[in-house]
Structure formats: structure tokens, C-alpha cells
C-alpha positions in Angstrom: 0.0 0.0 0.0 1.4 3.4 -1.0 0.6 6.5 1.0 1.0 10.0 -0.3 1.6 12.8 2.1 0.5 16.1 0.6 2.2 19.1 2.2 3.6 22.6 1.3 7.0 22.3 3.0 9.8 23.7 0.8 11.6 20.4 0.0 11.2 17.5 -2.3 9.6 14.7 -0.1 11.3 11.6 -1.7 14.9 12.9 -1.6 15.0 16.1 0.5 16.5 18.0 -2.5 17.0 18.0 -6.2 17.6 14.7 -7.9 21.0 16.0 -9.1 22.2 15.5 -5.6 21.8 11.7 -5.9 23.4 11.6 -9.3 26.5 13.5 -8.1 27.3 10.8 -5.4 30.2 8.6 -6.7 29.8 4.9 -6.6 32.1 2.6 -4.7 35.8 2.7 -5.7 36.0 -1.0 -6.1 33.1 -3.0 -7.5 31.9 -5.4 -4.9 31.3 -9.1 -5.9 27.8 -9.0 -4.6 25.3 -6.5 -3.2 25.7 -8.3 0.2 29.4 -7.6 0.1 28.8 -4.0 -0.6 26.4 -3.4 2.3 28.5 -5.4 4.7 31.5 -3.2 3.9 29.3 -0.1 4.3 28.0 -1.3 7.6 31.6 -2.0 8.9 32.8 1.4 7.7 29.8 3.1 9.4 30.6 1.5 12.7 33.9 3.3 12.6 32.4 6.8 12.3 31.5 8.9 15.3 28.0 10.1 14.4 28.4 13.7 15.7 24.7 14.5 15.6 23.7 18.1 15.3 20.2 19.7 15.6 20.2 22.8 13.5 17.9 25.8 13.1 14.2 25.8 13.4 13.0 25.9 9.8 9.2 26.2 10.3 6.6 25.9 13.0 2.9 25.1 12.7 1.3 22.1 14.4 4.8 20.6 14.3 8.3 22.1 14.5 10.7 21.4 11.7 14.4 21.4 12.6 17.3 20.7 10.4 19.4 17.8 11.6 22.6 16.1 10.4 25.1 13.4 11.4 28.6 12.4 10.2 28.8 9.4 7.9 31.3 7.4 5.9 33.8 9.2 3.8 33.5 12.6 5.6 29.9 13.1 4.3 27.3 14.6 6.6 23.8 13.2 6.1 21.0 15.8 6.6 17.3 15.5 7.3 14.6 17.0 9.4 13.4 16.4 12.9 9.7 17.0 13.2 8.3 16.9 16.7 4.9 18.2 17.7 4.8 22.0 18.4 3.2 21.3 21.8 3.3 18.2 24.0 5.2 15.0 23.7 5.4 12.9 20.5 2.7 10.2 20.5 3.9 8.3 17.4 7.3 7.2 16.2 9.2 4.3 14.7 8.5 1.0 16.4 
């Protein structure tokens, strides 16, 4: 089942930015034998990185607050996203 979230936030919901961002990311320097080999190597490399999480500026507030967030990742890359807690009260839903 596919769900579509309609919103007017100023970002592209599927990728968080223009599709050119994804196409500019280089592939692995050595082609792995299998996809399992690739992801196992990525996992091992990620375990070596101190995540250094950062909560950035408040981007918008309505019934929720939208904060920029980021963390360190493999290869010196910072992964960015949004933290979206309720504007008032505790969060009632989240990943399970």
C-alpha cells in the first residue's frame, strides 16, 4: 500500500533535495562481488564513524516544529534531514 503525504513544505519529499544530488554521489571505488558484500562493507565502515549528531535551526513551526538535523557518515559526508516533533506536548507516534 502506497501512501502519499500532501504538504507545502519547501523540500522534495522523496529525496530532500534536487535529484541532481543523488546523481552526483560517486559509486564505490571497487566494484563489490555482490550487493551483500557492498552493504556489509558499508556497515563495517559506518561502525567506525563517530556520528556527531547536530540539531540545526528551526525551519518552520505550525502544528509541528521542523528542525534541520545532520550526522557524520562514511567518507566525511554529513547526512542531513529533518526532525519534526509536535509543536506542543510529547510525541505520540514514532518508529516502532
